[in-house]
C-alpha positions in Angstrom: -0.2 -0.3 0.0 0.9 3.6 -0.6 0.7 4.9 2.9 3.3 2.0 3.9 6.2 3.8 2.2 9.1 5.8 3.8 8.2 8.3 6.2 10.5 11.1 7.1 12.6 11.7 9.7 12.3 14.5 12.2 14.0 17.6 11.0 14.5 21.3 12.3 14.7 24.3 9.7 13.6 27.8 9.8 10.7 29.1 8.1 9.6 32.9 7.0 6.4 34.1 8.8 3.9 36.4 6.9 4.8 39.0 9.5 8.5 38.5 8.1 10.1 37.1 11.0 11.5 33.5 11.4 10.8 31.1 13.2 12.1 27.2 14.2 10.1 24.3 13.6 10.4 20.9 13.6 9.3 19.3 10.4 8.0 15.5 9.9 6.5 14.5 6.2 5.0 11.0 4.9 3.3 10.5 1.5 -0.2 10.1 0.6 -2.6 10.2 -2.6 -4.3 13.0 -2.9 -7.1 13.0 -6.0 -4.9 10.1 -7.2 -1.8 11.7 -7.6 1.7 11.4 -5.3 1.5 14.1 -2.6 3.0 14.5 0.9 1.5 16.0 3.9 4.0 17.9 6.6 3.8 18.7 10.3 4.8 21.5 11.6 5.6 22.6 15.5 6.8 25.6 16.0 9.9 24.9 18.8 11.8 28.6 18.7 11.0 28.9 22.5 12.3 25.9 22.9 15.5 26.5 20.9 16.2 30.3 22.7 15.4 28.8 25.9 18.5 26.2 25.1 20.5 28.8 23.9 20.1 30.8 26.8 20.5 27.4 29.0 24.6 27.3 26.8 25.3 31.0 27.8 24.3 30.7 31.1 26.3 27.5 31.6 29.3 29.4 29.8 29.0 32.1 31.9 29.2 30.0 35.0 32.4 28.3 33.7 33.9 31.9 33.2 32.6 33.0 36.8 33.8 29.9 38.5 37.4 29.8 36.8 37.5 33.5 37.5 36.6 33.2 41.3 39.7 30.5 41.9 42.0 33.0 39.8 40.9 35.4 42.1 41.0 33.5 45.7 44.3 31.4 44.8 45.9 35.2 44.0 45.2 36.3 47.7 46.2 33.0 49.1 49.4 33.3 47.0 49.8 36.9 47.8 49.1 36.8 51.7 51.5 33.9 52.0 54.0 35.5 50.5 53.6 38.4 52.3 55.1 36.4 55.4 58.6 36.7 53.7 59.1 40.0 53.3 60.2 42.9 55.8 61.0 45.6 53.6 59.0 48.3 52.1 60.5 47.7 48.6 59.9 43.7 48.3 56.3 44.6 49.5 55.7 47.1 46.9 57.3 45.2 44.2 55.4 42.0 45.0 52.0 44.0 44.7 52.8 45.6 41.6 53.5 42.3 40.0 50.3 40.8 41.3 48.1 43.4 40.2 50.5 43.5 36.6 49.9 39.5 36.6 45.8 39.5 37.2 44.2 42.1 35.1 46.4 41.8 33.1 48.1 45.5 33.0 51.4 47.0 32.1 51.2 50.7 33.1 51.1 50.2 36.8 53.0 52.7 38.8 53.0 53.0 42.6 53.4 56.8 43.6 54.0 58.8 46.2 52.2 62.4 46.9 53.9 64.8 49.3 52.0 67.7 50.6 54.0 70.0 48.8 52.5 69.0 45.4 55.4 67.0 44.7 54.9 63.4 42.6 57.0 60.9 42.6 57.2 57.2 41.2 58.3 54.4 43.9 57.7 51.7 41.7 56.9 51.8 37.7 57.6 54.3 35.4 54.0 55.7 34.1 52.6 59.0 36.0 49.3 60.7 35.5 49.5 63.4 32.9 47.5 65.4 35.4 49.2 68.2 37.1 50.8 67.7 40.5 48.9 69.9 42.5 45.7 68.6 41.0 47.0 65.3 41.7 47.5 66.4 45.2 43.7 67.6 46.1 42.4 64.4 44.6 44.6 62.1 46.7 43.3 63.7 49.7 39.7 63.3 48.8 40.2 59.5 48.0 39.0 56.9 50.7 41.4 54.3 51.5 41.6 50.6 49.4 39.0 52.2 46.9 39.2 51.6 43.4 38.3 55.2 42.0 38.0 55.9 38.0 40.0 59.0 36.5 40.4 60.2 33.2 43.6 58.3 32.6 42.8 54.7 34.2 42.2 53.9 37.8 43.8 55.1 41.0 43.8 53.3 44.7 44.9 55.1 47.7 46.7 52.7 50.0 47.4 54.7 53.1 48.6 58.2 53.9 52.1 58.0 56.1 54.5 60.5 57.3 52.5 63.5 55.7 52.6 61.5 51.9 49.5 59.8 50.5 50.4 56.6 48.6 48.9 55.6 45.5 48.3 52.9 43.2 47.9 54.2 39.6 47.0 51.6 36.8 47.4 54.0 33.5 44.6 52.2 31.3 41.6 50.5 31.5 41.5 46.8 31.9 38.2 45.3 31.4 38.5 43.3 34.2 38.2 45.6 36.8 34.5 46.8 35.1 33.8 43.1 36.9 33.2 43.9 40.9 34.4 40.4 42.3 38.1 41.7 40.5 37.1 45.4 42.2 36.7 43.6 45.5 40.2 41.4 45.0 42.1 44.6 44.1 40.7 46.3 47.2 41.4 43.4 49.7 45.2 42.9 48.3 45.7 46.9 48.9 44.0 46.5 52.7 46.7 43.3 53.2 49.5 46.0 52.0 48.1 48.9 54.0 48.3 46.9 57.0 51.8 46.3 56.5 53.4 49.2 55.4 53.0 51.6 58.2 54.6 48.9 60.7 57.2 48.4 57.7 57.9 51.9 57.7 58.5 51.8 61.5 60.6 49.2 61.2 63.2 50.2 58.3 63.2 53.8 60.0 64.2 52.3 63.4 66.6 49.7 61.2 68.2 52.4 59.3 69.0 54.5 62.5 70.2 51.7 64.3 72.6 50.8 61.6 73.9 54.4 61.3 74.9 54.1 65.2 76.3 50.6 65.0 77.6 50.5 61.5 79.0 47.5 60.3 78.4 45.7 63.2 75.9 42.9 63.8 72.3 43.9 64.8 71.5 43.7 68.9 69.6 40.5 69.8 67.1 42.8 71.6 66.3 44.7 68.1 65.8 41.1 66.3 63.4 40.4 69.0 61.5 43.2 68.3 61.7 42.9 64.7 60.5 39.3 64.5 57.5 39.8 67.3 56.4 42.5 65.0 56.5 40.1 62.3 55.0 37.4 64.4 51.9 39.9 65.6 51.2 40.9 61.8 51.2 37.2 61.3 48.5 36.6 64.0 46.1 39.8 62.7 46.5 38.3 59.0 45.9 34.8 60.6 43.1 36.2 62.4 41.4 38.5 59.4 41.6 35.6 57.2 39.8 32.9 59.6 36.8 35.6 60.5 36.1 36.9 57.2 37.5 34.9 54.1 37.2 31.8 56.0 33.8 32.2 57.2 32.5 33.9 53.5 33.7 30.4 52.1 31.8 28.3 54.8 28.8 30.5 54.1 28.3 30.0 50.3 29.5 26.4 50.3 26.2 26.1 52.7 24.1 27.4 50.5 25.3 25.6 47.4 25.1 22.3 49.6 21.3 23.7 50.1 20.7 23.9 46.0 22.3 20.7 45.6 19.6 19.5 47.6 16.7 19.9 45.7 15.9 16.9 43.7 14.6 19.0 40.8 17.9 20.2 39.8 19.0 19.4 36.2 21.9 17.4 35.6 24.3 19.5 33.6 23.5 22.3 36.3 24.2 19.8 39.1 27.5 18.8 38.0 28.5 22.4 37.8 27.6 22.8 41.2 28.8 19.9 42.2 32.6 20.9 40.9 32.0 24.4 42.8 31.0 23.2 45.8 34.5 21.0 45.9 36.5 23.8 44.6 35.3 25.9 47.9 36.2 23.0 49.9 39.6 22.8 48.8 39.7 26.9 49.2 38.1 26.5 52.7 41.2 23.8 53.8 43.8 25.9 51.8 43.1 29.3 53.6 42.8 27.0 57.6 46.3 25.3 56.5 47.6 29.5 55.7 46.0 30.2 59.3 47.7 27.1 60.8 51.1 28.3 59.1 50.8 31.9 59.9 50.1 30.9 64.0 49.9 27.6 64.8 47.9 26.7 67.6 49.3 24.1 69.0 52.3 26.0 70.3 50.7 27.6 72.9 48.0 25.2 73.7 50.1 22.0 73.7 53.9 23.2 73.4 56.9 22.9 71.3 57.1 19.3 71.1 53.6 18.6 70.0 53.6 21.5 67.4 56.8 20.1 65.7 55.3 16.7 65.9 52.0 17.8 63.7 54.7 19.7 61.5 56.4 16.9 60.8 53.0 14.5 60.1 51.8 17.4 57.9 55.5 17.5 55.8 55.6 14.0 55.8 52.3 13.6 53.7 54.2 16.2 51.1 57.7 15.1 51.0 59.3 12.3 49.7 61.8 11.9 52.5 61.4 10.1 55.9 61.5 12.5 58.9 62.8 11.4 62.5 62.0 13.2 65.6 63.8 12.5 68.4 63.4 14.8 72.1 64.5 12.5 74.7 61.5 13.3 76.9 62.2 16.9 76.4 60.0 18.9 78.6 61.9 22.5 79.4 59.4 25.2 79.2 59.9 27.7 76.8 59.2 31.5 76.4 56.9 32.9 73.7 60.1 34.5 71.5 61.6 30.9 72.2 58.8 28.4 71.3 57.9 30.2 67.8 61.8 31.2 66.9 62.7 27.2 67.4 59.2 26.8 65.1 60.2 29.1 62.2 63.5 27.5 62.3 62.7 24.1 61.5 60.1 25.3 59.4 63.3 26.8 57.2 64.9 23.6 57.2 62.5 21.6 56.1 62.1 23.9 53.2 65.4 24.0 52.4 65.2 20.1 52.4 62.6 20.0 50.1 63.8 22.6 47.6 67.7 21.7 48.0 69.0 19.0 49.8 67.4 16.1 47.5 67.7 13.9 51.0 66.1 10.8 51.6 66.4 11.0 55.7 66.0 14.2 57.7 66.3 13.9 61.5 65.9 16.2 64.3 66.9 16.3 67.9 65.7 18.3 70.5 67.5 18.0 74.1 68.3 20.5 76.9 72.0 20.3 78.2 73.7 22.4 81.3 70.8 25.3 80.8 71.0 25.4 76.5 68.3 24.1 74.2 70.1 22.1 71.7 68.7 21.3 68.1 70.5 19.0 65.4 69.5 18.8 62.0 70.8 15.9 59.9 70.1 15.3 56.0 71.7 12.3 54.1 71.5 15.1 50.9 73.8 16.2 48.5 75.4 18.5 50.9 77.7 21.5 49.9 81.3 22.7 50.2 80.7 25.1 52.9 83.7 27.5 51.9 82.2 27.9 48.7 78.5 28.0 50.1 78.5 32.0 49.8 75.3 33.0 47.6 73.6 29.4 48.2 73.1 30.3 51.9 71.5 33.1 51.2 68.9 31.4 48.4 68.4 28.5 51.1 67.1 31.1 53.7 70.6 30.4 56.5 70.7 34.3 56.6 67.2 34.4 58.2 68.0 31.4 60.4 71.2 33.0 61.8 69.3 35.9 62.4 66.5 33.9 64.1 69.3 32.2 66.8 71.0 35.4 67.2 68.2 37.1 68.4 67.9 33.8 71.0 71.4 34.9 72.1 71.9 31.4 70.9 74.6 30.1 68.3 74.2 28.3 64.4 76.9 26.1 63.2 77.4 23.9 59.7 79.3 20.6 59.1 78.8 19.0 55.6 80.8 18.1 52.4 79.3 17.3 48.9 77.7 14.6 48.8 78.1 13.5 52.8 74.9 15.5 53.8 74.5 18.6 56.0 74.2 18.8 59.8 73.6 22.0 61.3 73.9 22.4 64.9 71.8 24.9 67.0 71.9 26.0 70.9 70.4 29.2 72.6 70.0 29.2 76.8 66.9 28.2 78.6 66.6 31.9 80.1 68.1 35.4 79.0 69.5 38.2 80.3 67.7 41.1 79.1 69.3 43.8 80.2 73.2 42.5 79.0 73.0 39.4 76.8 76.5 39.4 76.2 77.3 38.7 79.8 76.2 34.8 79.5 78.9 32.9 78.2 78.1 29.4 76.1 79.9 26.7 77.9 82.5 25.0 76.8 
């Protein structure tokens, strides 16, 4: 029979309406007999709304993907930047790190850090791009700018980091990066500049004091009391930053994670959207975990609650999970109470030793021995790595952070010694007194 012949598959086409507009339709056709002749009958269904809805869904998914990637890039930048700030103690390093991070993330090339004085003078501290406006106009503008808020000017964007010693410090971006039009990016930039603003004033005070002492002492080594003061200030800023991260960034991530968790409990959610949200949820968990690790690294809670031995054991356990060398820790029942300066100083020294072992030693085994002997705390570090020629170490010691360790030990009125040779591993001996004579540290003599 004729009606048993082939029926066309379902097709999608566009047709022109009488009013001149186009419509998307589904068409299925089948042959028929009409007045004794071969003909065909077609059924059309308007699917314009479905096509448009599908297009909007795809656009929404793409925007969600872009937004998700941008969110993680911004969060990673904040984590990286805040972590790097812990290793700087000088304003030039802080300024260089700020300009580098902002330039990389926006991205932008014409970035400068400006110093605007009360005498209508404008100078560039970092970068070479200056606004074309007259210095007097820029000085007047800088006095009106809010702290750490992005402000558009005819030549780009400017952000006031702070006011120090009668001068304003501005971050000038001599262009208009399209990313800076997005609110999350503005918040990221303002947050980074708040980090810098918090540290800037303290660093200036530290540098001024250090400069005065260096001029007075000539080439002599800085006194231990000064180093203790500098390290206390550094630890104070670490503690403040850890508190800020915990109370603001971490809690905010937890809130968003819970909101996502509530959305995922909706059984009617489309599978594609559920998959996207689950990836975002997992990413948020990773960020929460990283922020918690950063807070612990900034201010290890076990150090005060459980003591130095428990804090070091916890550090070794965590490091062991991420390293390819074994760690052995001997304490011989160490129970000596340490002052806060001694405990945090010893903790930071061990942190640096572990970092060096990971980066430079190529060791398969690392050991630490913490003991007390005749009123002195002794720490012995030993590894079976590549070692070095101590007479030619020079620049290697700088890259290994040895200078920082020496300063830490000196701040505790202690001594540090090295024993090593090529391919024979490295041994470091550190000792400092259990109690310190603050009034005259030089009176205490190391026993023979």
